[in-house]
N, C-alpha and C positions, 0 to 999 in steps of 0.2 A: 402458483403463488409465489410473488417474489417477496422474499422477507429483507428489509433494508433498515439497517440501524442509523438513527438520524436524530439530533437534538439541536433545537434552537441555539444554543450555546456555541454551536460550531460556527455559526455565521458571526463576523465581526465588521461591521461597517467602517471602512476607512477610504482615504483618499484613494482614487483609482489610477494614481500615477505610479504606484508600486508595481514591481514584476509579478509579485506573489499577489493572486487575486483572493483577498479574504472572503469575498462573497459567493465563491463558486460553488460552496456546498449548498446553498439555497438554489442556484440556478440548476444545479444537477437534480436537484428533488423536484423542482419545477418541471424540468425537461422529463423525468420519469413519470410525472403526473400526466403530463401532455400526450404521453406514449399511449395512454389507455391501459397500460399493463394492470392486471390486478395485483395489488401490493399491500402488505402489512408493514407497518413502520413501528419500530421498536425504539424506545429511548433508554439510552445509558444513563448510569450515575457516574460521578466522577471515580477514578481508580484510586483505591487507598493509596496512602503515602507508603504503607508496609509493602505493597507490591512494586510501587515506583521505585522504592530502594532496593528491591530484590534485583533490579538490573542496573539502576543509576546510583551514582554517588550520592550519599545521602546529604552532603553539603550542597551538591548542584540541585537537587530536588527541593531543598530548602529555599534556594535562590529564586527558583521559578516559582514556588507556592507563595513566596513573600514578596515577589516581584522586585527583588533587589539582585537581578542578574548583572554582573559587571559589564560595563560598556564594551569592552573587547569582545566578550561572548555573545552581546547581543548583535555586535557587527557582523561576527561569524555566522550567526543564525540569520540575520538578514532584516529584522524587523525589532521593534522594541517589545519587550515582554511587560505589558500592563496587565490590570486585573481580568480583562477579557480575553487576552490571549493566553494568560495563566490558566483560566478556567477551561478554555477549549484544548489546552494541552493536556489537562487532566480527564477530560471528557473522551477525548480521541482515542487514548489507548483502551479505556473500557469499551468503547464502542467496537473496537477490533476484537476484544475478548469476547464480546456479546455476540458479534457476527460468527465467531468460531464456534461458540455453543450453539448457536441456530444451525449452523452448517451441519453439525453431528445430528440434528434432529430432520432437517429437510433436505440435505444433500448440497445446498448452497445458500449463502446469505452474503449481504454486502454491507459494508461499513461505508457510509456517504462522506467520509473523512479519511484521515490515516496515511499509512504509506511512508512515515517520516524515517526513511532508511538512513540519513546523514547523521543522526542523533548519536553521540557517544556516550560513554560512560559518565563523562563530568563536563560535558558542555553539548550544547546544540550545535547545527551546523546546516547551511543550504535549505532554510525555511524549514527545518525541522527541530523540535524543541525535545520532546520524548520520543524514544523508538518504539512505537506502538506495536510494530511486528514482533519484537523480540520480547517486550512486556506481555503480549498476549500469549506466545509461545511458551514462555517460561511458566506463566500461570497455568496454562492448560496441562502442561506436564506436571508441575508440582501438585496441582489438585487432583491428578489421577484420571484426567478425562482421556488423555491419549499418552502413548509412550515415546512417539516418533512425529515429528513435523517437519514437512519440507517449506521452507520460506522461498518461494519462486518470485524473483524480482526482474520484472519486464520493463522498468523505469529506463529510459535513455541513459540514465546516469547510474554508474555502478553504486551498489548497496554497500557503502563502505563502513557505515556505522553497524549496520547488521552483521556485516562479517566479523568486525572487531569484537561485538558484544557475545557472538556465540563461538568465537575461536576456541578450538579444542573439546567442544561439546559434541558428543557421538550421537545424542538424541535430537539434535537439529541440524538438518542438512540446509545449506545456503546455496542457491543456484541463481547467479546474476548473468543476465545477457543485456549487454549494454553497448554504447558507443565508447571504443577504446580511448578515443582522443578528447572524449568530453570530460567534463568536471566529474569527480575531483582528479585534480592532476596526479596526486599519489593515491594510487588503488590499494585497498586492504585486500587480503587474501581470503575470498568465499571457498566454501568448499569445492565449488566448480564456478569458474568464471569463463565466460564466453564472450570476448571483446570483439566487436565488429568494426569495420570500417566506415568512415563516412558515406553517405549515400548509399548504404547496403541495398535498400529496395526490398520490395514485398517478398520476391521468390527467394532470394538469398537468406532472408531473415527466416523465414518459414523452414527453409532448409536447416538453419542452425538451430532453430527450436526444435524441430524434429529429430535432429541427431542428438541432441543433449538431453531432453527432458525424457523420453520414454526409458531410456537406460537408467535415469537416477530413479524413476519411480519403480522400475522393477527391482533394482539392487538394493536401495535403500528402504523400500517399502512403507513410505509414510502411512500414517492413520489421519492425518489431516494435511492440506496444503492451505498455506497463507499465501495469498497472491498479491504482489505489489503491482497493480495492474495500471501503471502510469500510461499516459498517451502522449507523452512527448517525444516518442519516436516518430510522430507524424510529420509529414513532409512541411506543414505550415506552421510547426510549433517554433516559438520564438526561440527556445533553448535546445530544440533538438537538432540532429544530425543524420537520422538512419532513413528519413525520406520515404516513410511508409505512406500508403494512401488509406482512405476511409476503409475500403475492401481488405487491405493487408492487416489492418488491425483487426478487424472482424475475423479474418482468418485465423489470427493469432489467438483470439479469444476463444474461438469455437475449437481449435486445436487443443488447447488446454483443457478446456471443460471435457471434450471428447475423452481425452486420455484419462482425466480424473474418473469420469463416470465408468469406463470400460472396465476400471480397476476397482470400482466402488469406494472412491476415496472422497470424502467430504471436502469442499473447498469454500474459503471465505475469501473474499475481495476487499481490497482497499483501494483508495483513489490514486495516490501517487502523483506524479508531475503531470502539468498540463498548462501551457503558458501561452499567451498572445494577446493582441488588442481586442480581437473579437470574442469576448467572453462567453457569448451566447454559444458560438461554435466550439469552444473547448469544453463547456459544459454538456454538449449532446455528444462529443466524443467519449466522455466519461459515462454518461447515460447509455450509450449503444453498447460499450463494453459490458456494462452491468445487464443489460437486457440480452446481449448475446450469451453470456454465460449462464444467465438464468433460463433462457429458452432451451439451451442444450442439455441442462441438467433437470428440467422441470419434471421429467417423469418420475424422479425420486420422491417428489413432493406429495404427501398425502393429507397435507392440512389444508 
């Protein structure tokens, strides 16, 4: 059984001329439905202001909730923060948190949104408003669900916001495997960064993943993995540079799930990046990642 967190509020209809596809969350859910997988959909509530402010600057949280984000910050984010985007930005972190809770029960769960790894304490950036990965990790630890979390970021872009927001924490380990020459120009320092050259390709990418993830799992021994499963490392992605094929992405996802399953570590995934004119193709890349992760870990699920 696949457990997916989704809310209609994730989907915001906008003009399709934007690089960021605001409707891709609905397309991903449609792709999952068309795949025929047995699926239970869970709906999140908005994350409370208290938990948002536990990670983000209260003034910035207030700007987003009241839709009064300054123009300079909106430009940095990449789109206008209106009531619909504000609501989605409060739902998505709660969705990642709920997926994490479900993963503890079932071994794996997915948020059909999230992965907003560029959001900093006092501003959003790069199509990210609130950092759902850090918000979910912080809440899971503070409420006593787990004591150590690995945030594994496989987006083509470095998770600079995630790294900055967790700097100095011994209970959250951040591992980012990304294109070194891609956005952001100024990288933050993750617990471990693996910067790859342009056009890395499947074999070299898998070698880098195999050389970095297992040692982190063995030495840090996380009790939960939050996976930023961006698909923008794909060769056809508008913003990617690592030139992975469909099979390369599938091998990536199966490797992560196998390593987690072998050690008995629950895994929750978020969407992350995926860009291109063919919105259906991008949605199917995201859906195939969720399906591959679920199929690999499905033996845990007793529900």
